Structures are given as structure tokens and as C-alpha cells.
BASE-537039 format. One line per field, with one value per atom (N, C-alpha, C, O): atom name; x, y, z. Coordinates in nm, 4 decimals. Each point is the difference from the previous one (the first is absolute). Layout:
REM BASE-537039
name (CA,...)
u (X,...)
v (Y,...)
w (Z,...)
END
This chain:
REM BASE-537039
name (N,CA,C,O,N,CA,C,O,N,CA,C,O,N,CA,C,O,N,CA,C,O,N,CA,C,O,N,CA,C,O,N,CA,C,O,N,CA,C,O,N,CA,C,O,N,CA,C,O,N,CA,C,O,N,CA,C,O,N,CA,C,O,N,CA,C,O,N,CA,C,O,N,CA,C,O,N,CA,C,O,N,CA,C,O,N,CA,C,O,N,CA,C,O,N,CA,C,O,N,CA,C,O,N,CA,C,O,N,CA,C,O,N,CA,C,O,N,CA,C,O,N,CA,C,O,N,CA,C,O,N,CA,C,O,N,CA,C,O,N,CA,C,O,N,CA,C,O,N,CA,C,O,N,CA,C,O,N,CA,C,O,N,CA,C,O,N,CA,C,O,N,CA,C,O,N,CA,C,O,N,CA,C,O,N,CA,C,O,N,CA,C,O,N,CA,C,O,N,CA,C,O,N,CA,C,O,N,CA,C,O,N,CA,C,O,N,CA,C,O,N,CA,C,O,N,CA,C,O,N,CA,C,O,N,CA,C,O,N,CA,C,O,N,CA,C,O,N,CA,C,O,N,CA,C,O,N,CA,C,O,N,CA,C,O,N,CA,C,O,N,CA,C,O,N,CA,C,O,N,CA,C,O,N,CA,C,O,N,CA,C,O,N,CA,C,O,N,CA,C,O,N,CA,C,O,N,CA,C,O,N,CA,C,O,N,CA,C,O,N,CA,C,O,N,CA,C,O,N,CA,C,O,N,CA,C,O,N,CA,C,O,N,CA,C,O,N,CA,C,O,N,CA,C,O,N,CA,C,O,N,CA,C,O,N,CA,C,O,N,CA,C,O,N,CA,C,O,N,CA,C,O,N,CA,C,O,N,CA,C,O,N,CA,C,O,N,CA,C,O,N,CA,C,O,N,CA,C,O,N,CA,C,O,N,CA,C,O,N,CA,C,O,N,CA,C,O,N,CA,C,O,N,CA,C,O,N,CA,C,O,N,CA,C,O,N,CA,C,O,N,CA,C,O,N,CA,C,O,N,CA,C,O,N,CA,C,O,N,CA,C,O,N,CA,C,O,N,CA,C,O,N,CA,C,O,N,CA,C,O,N,CA,C,O,N,CA,C,O,N,CA,C,O,N,CA,C,O,N,CA,C,O,N,CA,C,O,N,CA,C,O,N,CA,C,O,N,CA,C,O,N,CA,C,O,N,CA,C,O,N,CA,C,O,N,CA,C,O,N,CA,C,O,N,CA,C,O,N,CA,C,O,N,CA,C,O,N,CA,C,O,N,CA,C,O,N,CA,C,O,N,CA,C,O,N,CA,C,O,N,CA,C,O,N,CA,C,O,N,CA,C,O,N,CA,C,O,N,CA,C,O,N,CA,C,O,N,CA,C,O,N,CA,C,O,N,CA,C,O,N,CA,C,O,N,CA,C,O,N,CA,C,O,N,CA,C,O,N,CA,C,O,N,CA,C,O,N,CA,C,O,N,CA,C,O)
u (0.0592,-0.0662,0.1243,0.0169,0.0524,0.0769,0.0767,-0.0216,0.0896,-0.0027,-0.0874,0.0638,-0.1769,-0.1189,-0.0108,-0.0227,0.0352,0.0004,0.1531,0.0195,0.0884,0.0920,-0.0268,0.0203,-0.0922,-0.0072,-0.1173,-0.1159,0.2089,-0.0877,-0.0328,0.0800,-0.1620,-0.1104,0.0661,0.0053,0.0517,0.0186,-0.0247,0.0607,-0.1453,-0.0864,0.0634,0.1168,-0.2191,0.0395,0.0000,-0.0708,0.2124,0.0422,-0.0616,-0.0667,0.0669,-0.0334,-0.0377,0.0942,-0.2198,0.0285,0.1592,0.0627,-0.0245,0.0938,-0.0404,0.0899,-0.2228,-0.0920,-0.0537,-0.0748,0.1080,-0.0836,0.1341,-0.0139,0.1447,0.1414,0.0434,0.0977,-0.1109,0.0305,-0.0590,-0.0939,0.1149,-0.0676,-0.0162,0.1064,-0.1855,-0.0093,-0.0603,-0.1040,0.2269,-0.0203,-0.0843,-0.0016,-0.0739,-0.0569,0.1142,0.0924,-0.0622,0.0914,-0.0354,-0.0622,0.1090,-0.0629,0.1328,0.1168,-0.1944,0.0954,0.0092,-0.0868,0.1871,0.0133,0.0777,0.0961,-0.1473,0.0275,0.0653,-0.0754,0.2120,0.0144,0.0751,0.1054,-0.2032,0.0095,0.1500,-0.0153,0.1375,0.0774,0.0831,-0.0026,0.0804,0.0780,0.1036,0.0398,0.0197,0.1307,0.0615,-0.0359,0.1729,0.0921,-0.0063,0.0898,-0.2446,-0.0354,0.0103,0.0296,-0.0472,-0.0557,0.1089,-0.0284,0.1562,0.0370,0.0520,0.0900,-0.1922,-0.0255,-0.1143,-0.0103,-0.0746,-0.1314,0.0454,-0.0585,0.1236,0.0429,0.0276,-0.1079,0.1844,0.1319,-0.1486,0.0021,-0.1366,-0.0928,-0.0766,-0.0433,0.0347,-0.0906,0.0930,-0.0610,0.2044,0.0844,-0.0370,-0.0291,0.0381,-0.0483,-0.0726,0.0281,-0.1798,-0.1001,-0.0137,-0.1021,0.2142,0.0266,-0.0925,-0.0636,0.0902,-0.0716,0.0508,0.0951,-0.1523,0.0553,0.0403,0.1035,-0.1785,0.0438,-0.0868,-0.1114,0.2579,-0.0238,0.0597,0.1161,-0.2302,0.0367,-0.0021,-0.0955,0.1980,0.0170,-0.0094,0.0662,-0.1610,-0.0347,0.0043,-0.0262,0.0641,0.0229,-0.1379,-0.0685,0.0353,-0.1155,-0.0014,0.1038,-0.1784,-0.0360,-0.1420,-0.0739,0.0346,-0.1320,-0.0862,0.0306,-0.1327,-0.0596,-0.1387,-0.0694,0.0748,-0.0826,-0.0399,0.0916,-0.1807,0.0063,0.0737,-0.0282,0.1385,0.0850,-0.0422,0.0652,-0.2107,-0.0786,-0.0001,0.0133,-0.0308,-0.0432,0.1855,0.0297,0.0508,0.1512,-0.0048,0.0209,-0.0636,0.0078,-0.0550,0.0649,-0.2032,-0.0548,-0.0153,-0.0731,0.1791,0.0362,0.1435,0.0252,0.0700,0.0971,0.1162,0.1198,-0.1651,0.1463,0.0762,-0.0370,0.1189,0.1247,0.0397,0.0760,-0.1174,0.0413,-0.1001,-0.0894,0.1358,-0.1513,0.1298,-0.0529,0.1749,0.0416,-0.0082,0.0093,-0.0346,-0.0156,0.0745,0.0716,-0.1278,0.0383,-0.1133,-0.0378,-0.0011,-0.0955,0.0577,0.0845,-0.0731,0.0621,-0.1287,-0.0541,0.0332,-0.0555,0.0570,0.1219,-0.2305,0.0995,-0.1477,-0.1076,0.1333,-0.1055,0.0352,0.1077,-0.1626,-0.0123,-0.0944,-0.0599,0.0808,-0.0992,-0.0702,0.0452,-0.1909,-0.0869,0.0603,0.0225,-0.0076,0.0652,0.1152,0.0353,0.0074,0.1559,-0.0569,0.0688,-0.1798,-0.0317,-0.0302,0.0006,-0.0180,-0.0293,0.1737,0.0306,0.0415,0.1722,0.0402,0.0311,-0.0436,0.0238,-0.0685,0.0414,-0.1302,-0.0830,0.0940,0.0619,-0.0978,0.0782,0.1493,0.0047,0.1154,0.0883,-0.0172,0.0834,-0.1790,-0.0294,-0.0043,0.0672,-0.1554,-0.0513,0.1367,0.0296,0.0446,0.1262,0.0805,0.1011,-0.0779,0.0820,-0.0463,0.0494,-0.1842,-0.0290,0.0320,0.0448,-0.0661,0.0537,0.1492,0.0254,0.0371,0.1392,0.0387,0.0691,-0.1355,0.0150,-0.1284,-0.0553,0.0232,-0.0990,0.0283,-0.0784,0.1807,0.0334,-0.0374,-0.0906,0.1144,-0.0253,-0.1702,-0.0577,-0.0002,-0.1606,-0.0664,0.0506,-0.1633,-0.0838,-0.1095,-0.0810,0.0340,-0.0846,-0.0369,0.0573,-0.1225,0.0079,-0.1639,-0.0963,0.1042,-0.1328,-0.0126,0.0680,-0.1615,0.0241,-0.0937,-0.1153,0.1210,-0.1096,0.0284,0.1042,-0.2379,-0.0080,0.0306,-0.0560,0.1485,0.0168,-0.1019,-0.0261,-0.0358,-0.1296,0.0782,-0.0085,0.0614,0.0776,0.0470,-0.0570,0.1983,0.0945,0.0034,-0.0782,0.1573,-0.0128,0.0776,0.0988,-0.0988,0.0599,0.0988,0.0498,-0.0565,0.0903,0.1673,0.0213,0.0360,0.1535,-0.0219,0.0962,-0.2005,-0.0080,-0.0269,0.0430,-0.1227,-0.0301,0.1150,0.0270,0.0200,0.1477,0.1174,0.0907,-0.1066,0.0785,-0.0268,0.0754,-0.2203,-0.0125,-0.0318,-0.0014,-0.0345,0.0135,0.1413,0.0185,0.0611,0.1804,-0.0172,0.0690,-0.1376,0.0285,0.0538,-0.0322,0.1384,0.0717,0.1225,0.0946,-0.1571,0.0920,0.0790,-0.0602,0.1772,0.0296,0.0223,0.0719,-0.1519,-0.0707,0.1272,-0.0305,0.1563,0.0788,0.1524,0.0109,0.1025,0.1376,0.0122,-0.0262,0.0877,0.0762,0.1085,0.0797,-0.0674,0.2213,0.1091,0.0213,0.0669,0.0451,0.1175,0.0664,-0.0806,0.0058,0.1982,0.0527,0.0144,0.1621,0.0655,-0.0308,0.1081,0.0510,0.1048,0.0622,-0.0714,0.1188,0.0964,0.0906,-0.0979,0.1361,0.0249,-0.0729,0.2152,0.1081,-0.0702,-0.0105,-0.0342,0.0100,-0.0331,0.0705,-0.1355,0.0237,-0.1481,-0.1014,0.1152,-0.1308,-0.0811,0.0116,-0.1271,-0.1358,-0.0272,-0.0779)
v (-0.1053,0.0883,0.1353,0.0576,-0.0268,0.0475,0.0857,0.1096,-0.1971,-0.0154,0.0118,0.0075,0.0014,0.1159,0.1339,0.0786,-0.0313,0.1326,0.0652,0.1165,-0.1812,0.0096,0.0856,0.1207,-0.2422,0.0435,0.1145,0.0114,0.0711,0.1333,-0.0289,-0.0182,0.0146,0.0437,0.0766,0.1196,-0.1581,0.1011,0.0250,-0.0723,0.1686,0.0606,-0.0622,0.0165,-0.0843,-0.0467,0.1011,0.1001,-0.1641,0.1142,0.0706,-0.0791,0.1970,0.0723,-0.0437,0.0023,-0.0594,-0.0167,0.0730,0.0869,-0.1554,0.0623,0.1221,0.0598,-0.0458,0.0583,0.0969,0.0846,-0.0755,0.1438,0.0710,0.1104,-0.1598,0.1176,-0.0641,-0.0682,0.0592,-0.0155,0.0561,-0.0695,0.1333,0.0367,-0.1517,-0.0081,-0.1013,-0.0450,0.0600,0.0647,-0.1135,-0.0069,-0.1114,-0.1109,0.1363,-0.0919,-0.0585,0.0810,-0.2136,-0.0491,-0.1127,-0.1001,0.1211,-0.0533,-0.0669,0.0367,-0.1898,-0.0426,0.0065,-0.0469,0.1026,0.0665,-0.1114,-0.0684,0.0616,-0.0973,0.0783,0.0684,-0.0741,0.0128,-0.0705,-0.0583,0.0726,-0.0651,0.0842,0.1096,-0.1931,0.0894,-0.1052,-0.1228,0.2066,-0.1124,-0.0121,0.0571,-0.2349,-0.0304,0.0998,0.1129,-0.1453,0.0807,0.1300,0.0768,-0.0229,0.1379,-0.0115,0.1051,-0.1982,-0.0619,0.0830,0.0367,-0.0274,0.0868,0.1349,0.0497,0.0213,0.1835,-0.0117,0.0698,-0.1701,-0.0158,-0.0055,0.0602,-0.1113,-0.0814,0.1786,0.0569,0.0056,0.1279,0.1282,0.0831,-0.1351,0.1095,-0.0211,0.0950,-0.2420,-0.0296,0.0192,0.0076,-0.0002,-0.0051,0.1705,0.0438,0.0139,0.1617,0.0112,0.0651,-0.1100,0.0274,-0.0942,0.0046,-0.0802,-0.0691,-0.1165,-0.0233,-0.0722,-0.0950,-0.1252,-0.0562,0.0007,-0.0982,-0.1345,-0.0566,0.0118,-0.1179,0.0289,0.0334,-0.0751,-0.0326,-0.1435,-0.0393,-0.0121,-0.1438,-0.0005,0.0519,-0.1091,-0.0022,-0.1223,-0.0896,0.0621,-0.0995,0.0038,0.1012,-0.2280,-0.0500,0.0026,-0.0339,0.0793,-0.0374,-0.0292,0.0386,-0.0895,0.0445,0.0026,-0.0520,0.1252,0.0162,-0.0891,-0.0501,0.0560,-0.1133,0.1072,-0.0563,0.1648,0.0482,0.0150,-0.0096,0.0240,-0.0049,0.0882,0.1036,-0.0759,0.0821,0.1211,0.0985,-0.1026,0.1018,0.1190,0.1222,-0.1981,0.0999,0.0364,0.1188,-0.1879,0.1395,0.0549,0.0973,-0.0861,0.1413,0.0585,0.0444,-0.0458,0.0795,0.0743,0.0950,-0.1740,0.0195,0.0924,0.0946,-0.1131,0.0620,-0.1197,0.0282,-0.1503,-0.1014,-0.0152,0.0248,-0.0591,-0.0569,-0.1388,-0.0243,-0.0650,-0.1530,-0.0730,0.0598,-0.2109,-0.0163,-0.0379,-0.0576,0.0848,-0.0355,0.1384,0.1138,-0.1744,0.1219,-0.0376,-0.0949,0.2301,-0.0031,0.0896,0.1160,-0.2164,0.0554,0.0570,-0.0855,0.1737,0.0284,0.0400,0.1106,-0.1796,0.0153,0.0985,0.0157,0.0655,0.0543,0.0607,0.0390,-0.0437,0.0498,0.1288,-0.0043,0.1386,0.1358,0.0866,-0.0522,0.1775,0.0369,0.0622,0.0217,0.0099,0.0443,0.1609,0.0525,-0.0028,0.1595,0.0557,0.1067,-0.2734,0.0374,-0.0403,0.0384,-0.1088,-0.0845,0.1506,-0.0212,0.1189,0.0952,0.0749,0.0410,-0.0330,0.0137,-0.0581,0.0490,-0.2149,-0.1171,-0.0091,-0.0785,0.1388,-0.0018,0.1064,-0.0273,0.1738,0.0459,-0.0751,-0.0617,0.0862,-0.0907,-0.1013,-0.0124,-0.0640,-0.1100,0.0501,-0.0427,0.1376,0.1040,0.0338,-0.0009,0.0336,0.0804,-0.0991,0.0700,-0.1300,-0.1697,-0.0194,0.0474,-0.1404,-0.0090,0.1144,-0.0381,0.1550,0.0735,-0.0112,0.0279,-0.0598,0.0008,-0.0751,0.0485,-0.1672,-0.0476,-0.1196,-0.0559,0.0326,-0.0943,-0.0997,-0.0909,0.0647,-0.1806,0.0308,-0.0784,0.2090,-0.0119,0.0079,0.0993,-0.2038,0.0351,-0.1215,-0.0852,0.1515,-0.1003,-0.0033,0.0529,-0.0948,0.0037,-0.0050,-0.0907,0.1542,-0.0173,-0.0053,0.0157,-0.0386,0.0182,-0.0717,-0.0985,0.1500,-0.0305,-0.0658,0.0269,-0.0912,-0.0884,0.0426,-0.0141,0.0718,0.0433,-0.0991,-0.1059,0.1065,-0.0655,-0.0011,0.1085,-0.1911,0.0453,-0.0594,0.0489,-0.1351,-0.0179,-0.0899,-0.1070,0.1090,-0.0468,-0.0818,0.0403,-0.1560,-0.0777,0.0526,-0.0716,0.1799,0.0239,0.1405,0.0164,0.0742,0.1183,-0.0578,0.0261,-0.0650,-0.0279,-0.0435,0.0273,-0.0912,-0.0525,0.1456,0.0264,0.0597,0.0817,0.1525,0.0886,-0.1234,0.1090,-0.0337,0.0767,-0.2011,-0.0711,0.0429,0.0313,-0.0415,0.0257,0.1384,0.0414,0.0623,0.1031,0.1043,0.1172,-0.2281,0.0509,0.0992,0.0998,-0.1331,0.0918,-0.0677,0.0283,-0.1455,-0.0164,0.0890,0.0565,-0.0763,0.1240,-0.1058,-0.0779,0.0796,-0.0532,0.0844,0.0952,-0.1591,0.0553,-0.0157,0.0428,-0.1010,0.0266,-0.0087,-0.0403,0.0860,-0.0311,-0.1185,-0.0662,0.0249,-0.1692,0.0156,0.0898,-0.1648,-0.0030,-0.0694,-0.1080,0.1496,-0.0877,-0.0986,0.0332,-0.1370,-0.1478,0.0243,0.0085,-0.0023,-0.0561,-0.0800,-0.1140,0.1074,-0.0517,-0.0572,0.0511,-0.1919,-0.1049,0.0007,-0.0832,0.1680,-0.0194,0.1195,0.0990,-0.1203,0.1227,0.0683,0.1195,-0.1446,0.0374,-0.0388,-0.1010,0.0952,-0.0192,-0.1272,0.0267,-0.1388,-0.0947,0.0711,0.0870,-0.1606,0.1323,-0.1171,0.0041)
w (0.0423,-0.0389,-0.0156,-0.1075,0.2189,-0.0290,-0.1712,-0.0517,0.0221,-0.1333,-0.0728,-0.1051,0.0739,-0.0570,0.0352,-0.0920,0.2153,0.0303,-0.0566,0.0346,-0.1173,-0.0167,-0.1053,-0.0130,-0.0938,-0.1118,-0.0185,0.0400,-0.1244,-0.0747,-0.1234,-0.0918,0.0872,-0.1430,-0.0881,0.0287,-0.1380,-0.0926,-0.1371,-0.0791,0.0284,-0.0410,-0.1718,-0.0350,-0.0486,-0.1282,-0.0766,-0.0115,-0.0687,-0.0896,-0.1179,-0.0667,0.0207,-0.1019,-0.1015,-0.0793,0.0162,-0.1657,-0.0521,0.0606,-0.1932,-0.0321,-0.1463,-0.0591,0.0279,-0.0915,0.0958,-0.0490,0.2409,0.0018,0.0428,0.0526,-0.0684,0.0100,-0.1403,0.0307,-0.1176,-0.1205,-0.1522,-0.0387,-0.0146,-0.1504,-0.0945,-0.0612,0.0283,-0.1079,-0.0998,-0.0121,-0.0879,-0.1425,-0.0646,0.0536,-0.1747,-0.0513,-0.0713,-0.0065,-0.0593,-0.0583,-0.1078,0.0355,-0.1866,-0.1050,-0.0456,0.0127,-0.0925,-0.0920,-0.1180,-0.0736,0.0326,-0.1364,-0.1219,0.0353,-0.1706,-0.0516,-0.1220,-0.0692,0.0380,-0.1314,-0.0718,0.0254,-0.1727,-0.0789,-0.1246,-0.0540,0.0383,-0.1044,-0.0913,0.0089,-0.1033,-0.0692,0.0893,0.1015,-0.2361,0.0634,0.0339,-0.0333,0.1288,0.0508,0.0242,-0.0345,0.1240,0.0030,0.1746,0.0568,0.0087,0.1372,0.1254,0.1140,-0.1889,0.1208,-0.0028,0.0677,-0.1952,0.0042,0.1052,0.1009,-0.1410,0.0803,0.2022,0.0901,-0.0843,0.1641,0.0105,0.0165,-0.0204,-0.0288,0.0693,0.0909,-0.2101,0.0124,0.1518,0.0652,-0.0202,0.0715,0.1413,0.1066,-0.1073,0.0852,0.0393,0.1112,-0.2090,0.0624,0.0528,0.1006,-0.1097,0.0485,0.1557,0.0686,-0.0349,0.0990,0.0441,0.1028,-0.2792,0.0471,0.0634,-0.0544,0.1738,0.0546,-0.0587,0.0355,-0.1167,-0.0410,-0.1931,-0.0404,-0.0306,-0.1007,-0.0915,-0.0115,-0.0396,-0.0940,-0.1637,-0.0578,-0.0126,-0.0977,-0.0460,0.0524,-0.1720,-0.0699,-0.1487,-0.0650,0.0087,-0.1766,0.0139,0.0965,-0.2068,-0.1024,-0.1362,-0.0536,-0.0189,-0.1405,-0.0032,0.0836,-0.2002,-0.0259,-0.1158,-0.1081,0.1743,-0.0614,-0.1437,-0.0847,0.1033,-0.0898,-0.1897,-0.0816,0.0545,-0.1638,-0.0487,0.0602,-0.1644,-0.0699,0.0018,0.0344,-0.0828,0.0019,0.1345,-0.0061,0.1074,0.1628,-0.0175,0.0127,-0.0320,-0.0009,-0.0204,0.0724,-0.2287,-0.1043,0.1145,0.0947,-0.1079,0.1055,0.1168,0.0278,0.0519,0.1567,-0.0516,0.0747,-0.1942,-0.0031,0.0444,0.0013,0.0308,0.0925,-0.1413,-0.1148,0.1505,-0.0885,0.0232,0.0937,-0.1655,0.0456,0.1331,0.0599,-0.0341,0.0944,0.1573,0.0951,-0.0839,0.1088,0.0634,-0.0460,0.1936,0.0897,0.1437,0.0318,0.0529,0.1025,0.0935,-0.0166,0.1215,0.1077,0.1135,0.0267,0.0591,0.0865,0.1374,0.0016,0.0659,0.1088,0.1324,0.0069,0.1220,0.0209,0.1216,-0.0454,0.1698,0.0628,0.0410,0.0594,-0.0679,-0.0375,0.1538,0.0941,-0.1233,0.1164,-0.1136,-0.1125,0.1700,-0.1083,-0.0286,-0.1090,0.2284,-0.0699,-0.1062,-0.0503,0.0479,-0.0782,-0.1164,-0.0945,0.0552,-0.1566,-0.0886,-0.1213,0.1461,-0.1309,-0.0196,-0.1119,0.1940,-0.0063,-0.1255,-0.1085,0.1705,-0.1075,-0.1172,-0.0853,0.0668,-0.0912,-0.1276,-0.1028,0.1877,-0.0753,-0.0651,-0.1064,0.2033,-0.0422,-0.0906,-0.0897,0.0975,-0.1193,-0.1453,-0.0939,0.0929,-0.1214,-0.0844,-0.1195,0.2524,-0.0786,0.0029,0.0072,-0.0070,-0.0323,-0.0981,-0.1023,0.1001,-0.1449,-0.1194,-0.1081,0.1298,-0.0988,-0.0694,-0.1172,0.1846,-0.0336,-0.1682,-0.0895,0.0924,-0.1354,-0.0150,0.0947,-0.2574,-0.0142,0.0331,-0.0274,0.0886,0.1102,0.0973,0.0283,0.1133,0.0941,0.0144,0.0444,-0.0833,-0.0215,0.1976,0.0730,-0.0804,0.1196,0.0455,-0.0762,0.1760,0.0352,0.1650,0.0603,-0.0014,0.1970,0.0307,-0.0751,0.1886,0.0837,0.1110,0.0289,0.0401,0.1321,0.0878,-0.0338,0.1184,0.0634,0.1667,0.0641,-0.0192,0.1404,0.0755,-0.0281,0.1412,0.1584,0.0793,0.0519,-0.0274,0.1233,0.1574,0.1127,-0.1464,0.1298,0.0401,-0.0212,0.1072,0.0239,0.1265,0.0860,-0.0517,0.1292,0.0901,0.0168,0.0597,0.1158,-0.0770,-0.1114,0.2499,-0.0063,-0.0646,-0.1184,0.1589,-0.0556,-0.1385,-0.0719,0.0080,-0.1306,-0.0796,-0.1123,0.1952,-0.0886,0.0060,-0.0810,0.2354,-0.0596,-0.0906,-0.0322,-0.0031,-0.1030,-0.1452,-0.0922,0.1049,-0.1934,-0.0279,-0.1159,0.2552,0.0048,-0.0222,-0.0329,0.0696,-0.0129,0.1474,0.0205,0.0403,0.1728,0.1046,0.1154,-0.1504,0.0930,0.0478,-0.0549,0.2232,0.0925,0.0886,0.0739,-0.0839,0.1806,0.1123,0.0300,0.0158,0.1238,0.1378,0.1113,-0.1328,0.0711,-0.0807,-0.1157,0.2000,-0.0934,0.0217,0.1004,-0.2465,0.0018,0.0538,-0.0272,0.0985,0.0658,-0.0456,0.0553,-0.1585,-0.0797,0.1126,0.0982,-0.1565,0.0469,-0.0137,-0.1109,0.2176,-0.0007,-0.0863,0.0348,-0.1332,-0.1386,0.1075,0.0931,-0.1526,0.0441,-0.1068,0.0037,-0.1011,-0.1248,0.0561,0.0044,0.0514,-0.0092,0.1112,-0.0275,0.1263,0.1108,0.1147,-0.0024,0.1349,0.1135,-0.0068,-0.0645,0.1303,0.0232,0.0716,0.0863,-0.1584,0.1224,0.0744,0.0953)
END
């Protein structure tokens, strides 16, 4: 019974959204001609995308579709990424500038809204909001120094 008296009830921690601004996330899909992906990933990095994945693809549409859309050949690359919704307009503008560089630098991009994620740490990772709460102490090296 004495132990129960010593225990103090601590209040529940405040929800993450009450202390931080939540920004909606979107899943960005960009389909481009082959060998254009690194330039697109650079544009995504400028917009603080946390994750980007490059996949090789082959178009299967009829040839007249390629003529209408302006694609050259059937070898494509698909770049998928997670981006903050407020960064999408700037990314779209940078894509339009990139696609105006040459007739080969063409593609399409679209977004899919992300409605929910499983937990605060996953949201922080996808929104590129990882913050180290306490400093990391470096470990002593065993090479060329004293033993730890």
C-alpha cells in the first residue's frame, strides 16, 4: 500500500498533432523517358522528398498514342516518391521547366493523396521531419586510440 502512495500519476503525453503542424502527404508518380531519372530525383530532393524509388518500365501503348503524347520509344523510367502536399506546386513547376529543355526530356506526373499512416514515427519519416531529440555521443575508436 505504501508503494501505491509513492506512485504519482503522470498525465498522458499530448498528441503529436497538438504540438506540431501536420502537413498532408502525397504519393508522386513521374513517368519519364529512359535515362532521365537522376534529374527528376534531384528535383525531388530540392523539394525535400524523403523517399524516391526509380523503376525501369516498358510502355505497351499503341504507337499512335506515343505520337499524340510525344513520348519517344517504349523504354521508360517511373520515379515514385512521397512529398509534402504544399511542395507539389513547386515540383510541378520545376518539372515543366525540365520538360521544356529538349524533346527527349518529356514525361507525365500525378499525385495520389495519402490519407493515413501507421504512427507518428512513420509520418515523421515520410514527411522528412526526423529530428534527433538528444545529441549522439560518438563511440571511442579502437583503431589508433585507447580501448573503450
